[in-house]
C-alpha positions as CSV (number, residue, x, y, z in Angstrom):
1,M,5.5,-51.3,15.8
2,K,5.6,-49.0,12.8
3,K,7.3,-45.7,13.6
4,Q,5.2,-42.7,12.8
5,P,6.9,-39.9,10.8
6,Q,7.4,-36.8,12.7
7,S,5.4,-33.8,11.4
8,R,7.3,-30.8,10.4
9,P,6.2,-27.3,11.4
10,A,4.5,-25.3,8.6
11,P,6.9,-22.8,7.0
12,A,6.3,-19.2,7.9
13,S,4.4,-17.2,5.3
14,E,6.1,-14.4,3.4
15,Y,5.2,-10.8,4.3
16,D,2.9,-9.0,1.8
17,E,1.6,-5.5,2.7
18,V,-1.6,-5.9,0.7
19,R,-2.4,-9.2,2.4
20,F,-1.5,-7.6,5.8
21,R,-3.8,-4.7,5.3
22,E,-6.6,-7.1,4.1
23,A,-6.1,-9.1,7.3
24,L,-6.4,-5.9,9.4
25,R,-9.7,-5.2,7.6
26,V,-11.0,-8.7,8.5
27,L,-10.3,-7.8,12.2
28,G,-12.0,-4.4,11.7
29,L,-8.8,-2.4,11.9
30,F,-6.8,0.1,9.9
31,A,-3.2,1.2,10.3
32,P,-1.6,2.5,12.4
33,V,-2.4,-0.1,15.1
34,S,-0.7,-1.4,18.2
35,M,-0.4,-5.1,19.2
36,E,-2.8,-4.4,22.1
37,E,-5.4,-3.1,19.6
38,I,-4.9,-6.1,17.4
39,Q,-5.5,-8.5,20.3
40,S,-8.5,-6.6,21.6
41,A,-10.1,-6.6,18.1
42,Y,-9.5,-10.3,17.7
43,R,-11.2,-11.0,21.0
44,R,-14.2,-8.9,20.1
45,R,-14.5,-10.6,16.7
46,A,-14.0,-14.1,18.2
47,K,-16.7,-13.4,20.8
48,T,-19.1,-12.0,18.1
49,Y,-18.7,-14.8,15.6
50,H,-18.1,-17.8,17.9
51,P,-20.2,-20.7,16.5
52,D,-21.7,-21.5,19.8
53,R,-22.9,-17.9,20.2
54,V,-24.3,-17.7,16.7
55,A,-25.9,-21.2,16.7
56,M,-29.0,-19.9,18.3
57,H,-29.6,-17.8,15.2
58,G,-29.3,-20.8,12.9
59,D,-26.1,-19.8,11.0
60,A,-23.5,-21.9,12.8
61,A,-21.9,-22.9,9.5
62,G,-21.5,-19.3,8.4
63,A,-20.1,-18.4,11.8
64,T,-17.6,-21.2,11.6
65,R,-16.3,-20.0,8.2
66,Q,-16.1,-16.4,9.5
67,M,-14.1,-17.6,12.5
68,E,-11.7,-19.4,10.2
69,R,-11.1,-16.1,8.4
70,I,-10.7,-14.3,11.7
71,N,-8.2,-16.8,13.0
72,L,-6.1,-16.8,9.8
73,A,-6.1,-13.0,9.6
74,H,-5.1,-12.8,13.3
75,A,-2.3,-15.3,12.8
76,Y,-0.9,-13.5,9.8
77,V,-1.1,-10.0,11.4
78,V,0.7,-11.3,14.6
79,E,3.4,-13.1,12.5
80,H,4.2,-10.0,10.4
81,Y,3.4,-7.2,12.8
82,Q,7.0,-6.2,13.5
83,T,7.8,-6.1,9.7
84,F,4.9,-3.8,9.0
85,D,5.6,-1.7,12.1
86,R,9.1,-1.1,10.9
87,S,8.1,-0.2,7.3
88,R,4.9,1.7,7.8
89,N,3.4,2.0,11.2
90,R,6.0,4.3,12.8
91,A,5.9,6.8,9.9
92,L,2.1,6.9,10.2
93,R,2.3,7.5,13.9
94,R,4.8,10.3,13.4
95,A,2.4,11.9,10.9
96,I,-0.6,11.6,13.2
97,A,1.4,12.9,16.2
98,G,1.8,16.1,14.3
99,E,5.2,15.8,12.7
100,P,5.4,18.7,10.3
101,P,5.0,17.9,6.7
102,V,6.9,19.6,3.9
103,R,7.3,23.3,4.8
104,A,5.8,26.0,2.6
105,W,9.1,27.1,1.1
106,Q,10.0,23.5,0.3
107,E,6.7,23.1,-1.5
108,I,7.3,26.2,-3.5
109,L,10.8,24.9,-4.5
110,L,9.4,21.5,-5.4
111,L,6.5,22.9,-7.5
112,P,8.3,22.6,-10.9
113,I,9.1,18.9,-10.1
114,T,5.7,18.1,-8.7
115,A,4.1,19.6,-11.8
116,V,5.9,17.0,-13.9
117,Y,5.2,14.3,-11.3
118,S,1.5,15.1,-11.2
119,L,1.1,14.9,-14.9
120,A,3.0,11.7,-15.1
121,L,1.0,10.2,-12.3
122,L,-2.3,11.0,-14.1
123,V,-1.0,9.4,-17.2
124,A,0.1,6.3,-15.3
125,A,-3.2,6.1,-13.4
126,G,-5.2,5.3,-16.5
127,P,-3.9,1.7,-17.0
128,A,-3.8,1.1,-13.3
129,A,-7.5,2.1,-12.9
130,A,-8.5,-0.1,-15.9
131,L,-6.6,-3.0,-14.4
132,A,-8.2,-2.7,-11.0
133,G,-11.6,-2.1,-12.4
134,A,-11.4,-5.2,-14.6
135,A,-10.3,-7.3,-11.6
136,G,-13.0,-6.0,-9.3
137,T,-10.8,-5.1,-6.3
138,R,-13.4,-3.3,-4.2
139,G,-14.6,-6.3,-2.1
140,A,-14.0,-6.6,1.7
141,L,-12.1,-9.8,1.3
142,M,-10.2,-10.2,-2.0
143,T,-9.1,-13.3,-3.7
144,R,-5.4,-14.1,-4.4
145,R,-5.8,-12.9,-7.9
146,Q,-7.3,-9.6,-6.7
147,R,-4.6,-9.1,-4.1
148,W,-2.0,-9.6,-6.8
149,V,-3.8,-7.0,-9.0
150,V,-3.9,-4.5,-6.1
151,W,-0.2,-5.1,-5.4
152,L,0.7,-4.7,-9.1
153,R,-1.4,-1.5,-9.2
154,E,0.4,0.0,-6.2
155,K,3.8,-0.8,-7.6
156,W,2.8,0.7,-11.0
157,L,1.5,3.9,-9.3
158,Q,4.9,4.2,-7.6
159,A,7.1,3.4,-10.6
160,G,4.8,4.3,-13.5
161,P,5.3,8.1,-13.4
162,H,9.1,7.5,-13.7
163,F,8.5,5.5,-16.9
164,V,6.1,8.2,-18.3
165,V,8.8,10.9,-17.7
166,V,11.5,8.8,-19.4
167,A,9.2,8.1,-22.4
168,A,8.3,11.8,-22.7
169,F,12.0,12.8,-22.5
170,A,13.0,10.2,-25.0
171,A,10.2,11.3,-27.4
172,L,11.2,14.9,-27.2
173,E,14.9,14.1,-27.6
174,T,14.2,11.8,-30.6
175,W,11.9,14.1,-32.5
176,G,13.6,17.4,-31.4
177,V,10.2,18.9,-30.4
178,G,10.2,21.9,-28.1
179,P,13.0,24.0,-26.6
180,P,16.0,22.3,-24.9
181,A,14.8,23.8,-21.6
182,V,11.8,21.5,-21.6
183,R,14.0,18.5,-22.0
184,W,16.3,19.8,-19.2
185,W,13.2,20.2,-17.0
186,L,12.0,16.7,-17.6
187,G,15.5,15.3,-17.0
188,L,16.0,17.2,-13.8
189,S,12.5,16.2,-12.6
190,L,13.3,12.5,-13.3
191,L,16.6,12.8,-11.3
192,V,14.9,14.4,-8.3
193,M,12.1,11.8,-8.4
194,L,14.6,8.9,-8.4
195,A,16.8,10.5,-5.8
196,S,13.8,11.1,-3.5
197,D,12.7,7.5,-3.8
198,V,16.2,6.1,-3.1
199,A,16.7,8.4,-0.1
200,S,13.3,7.5,1.3
201,R,14.0,3.8,1.1
202,A,17.4,4.2,2.5
203,T,16.5,6.3,5.5
204,G,12.9,5.1,6.2
205,E,11.7,8.8,6.1
206,R,8.7,10.0,4.0
207,N,9.3,11.0,0.5
208,P,9.2,14.8,0.3
209,L,7.7,14.7,-3.2
210,R,4.9,12.3,-2.2
211,Q,4.4,14.4,1.0
212,H,3.7,17.5,-1.1
213,R,0.0,18.5,-0.5
214,T,-0.7,18.5,-4.3
215,M,0.8,15.0,-4.6
216,E,-1.0,13.6,-1.5
217,R,-4.4,14.8,-2.9
218,L,-3.7,13.5,-6.3
219,Q,-2.5,10.1,-5.1
220,A,-5.6,9.8,-2.9
221,F,-7.7,10.6,-6.0
222,V,-6.1,8.1,-8.3
223,R,-6.3,5.3,-5.7
224,G,-10.0,6.1,-5.4
C-alpha cells in the first residue's frame, strides 16, 4: 500500500498593519478593539452572510464569497491580535481613557519645531497623495497592490518630512542662502524630529511632536 505523504501545516502569515486594519474593516470594526469584540463581530457577520440564510434571497454564491472574506479576515485578526495590541491598541486605549496629551507649555516650546515639521509634511504629502490617488486606495477591500501603496504612503508620510528638511538644509548650506540662524533652525528641528521618533519607538510611548494638536490636525488632513 502506497504511503500517503503527510501534509505540513500552512506557515503563519506575516504581520502587516495595513492588512490587519483592512481585516478589521471586513469585520465591521475599527481600532481599538478587544478580542471579545472581534469574536462578537465575527459571529454577527457569519450569521448575516451564512449561505443557508441568504439562499432564500437568491444570492448564495455571493454570500459564499463574502463568508470566505469574513473567515480569512477573522483568522488573520486572531493570529496577529497580540502583535497589534502591543504596538497600537494600548496607546489608543490610553488616549481614549483620557491620558493627557502634550501640555500647553510643551506645545509652545515645540512650536518652532512643529512649524518646520508641518511645512515639511505638506511638501511630502504631495507625492503621497498623487500615488494613492493613482492607485485608487479608497475601496472597502483593497487589492494586494493597493495595500502595498497604502503601506508605502504611510511610511513616506512618516519619513518624508525628514528627507524634506535634510534637502532644505543641504540646499541652503550649498547655496549659502539666508542667515545662518535659519540653517541652525532646520538642523535643530531635524535632530528633534529624529530623536522623538527614536524615543517613541524605543519606549512605545506616543511621539510628542506627532501628538501636538497642529500636527494631529495636519496629519489627519493629508491622510484625507
